[in-house]
N, C-alpha and C positions, 0 to 999 in steps of 0.2 A: 503495501499499500504507501501511495506517495507520502511525504513525512507533511507534507502540508494540508493535505484533504483533514486527518484529524485536529488539527489547531484550528481549521477553519470550521467544521463540524462542531467542534467545540463551543465557539461561537454563536454560533447556530442556535444551538439545544439550549443556550445559556439566555440569549435574545428572546426565543421561546416561550422557557420557563418564566421568564421575567414577568412578561407579557401576560400568561394564562395567570400567574399570582395576582397581578392587578385587577386582572379582568373580573377575578374570583370576587377578590376583598371587595372592589367596586361595586357588584353583583350582589352582594351578601348586605353591605350597607343599605344599599336602594331599597332593597327586597323588605329587609327589616323596616325601615322609616315608612315605605310605601303600600306595602301590603297585610305587614301586621299590625303596624301603628295607624292604617287605613289612611294614611294622610294623600297617598295618588287618590282615591274615592272622592266622588264630587257626590254627596248627597245632600239635595238641597241645593245649596247652594255654593258659591265658591269664595272658599274663606280663607284665614289666614295661613293654618296649616299647608293646603293645598297649595299657595302662594308659594311658602317656605321650601314643600318638598321639588315642584316644580322648576323652580330656581334652582336649586339645590340640584337639578337632575341635568338640567341645560349647562348650567357651569362645570360640577363634576365630568360630564361625558366629556365635552369639549377638552377639559384637562386629560382624560384618560388616551384620547384621540393624539392630543400633542406630546404624550407620553412616549405614545407607540410612535410618534413618529421621529423625537428625537433617539429613541432606540434605535432604529433601524438604522438613520440615516445619521448619524456621527461617525 
């Protein structure tokens, strides 16, 4: 096997594991606040918890996408 292949595979696998870990942690936090605390559900009218959750969702998802971009293109 080529000596350069193994270090390259290690970096790719390391990047993928970082991305999977960040995505799982982000999803767990978002699901907890959104579904378990029912902040994502609009029951009757749009309240402050809904605003907080959807603001968190948009800002944090943008941050996750930026992190993915930084991991792959640095």
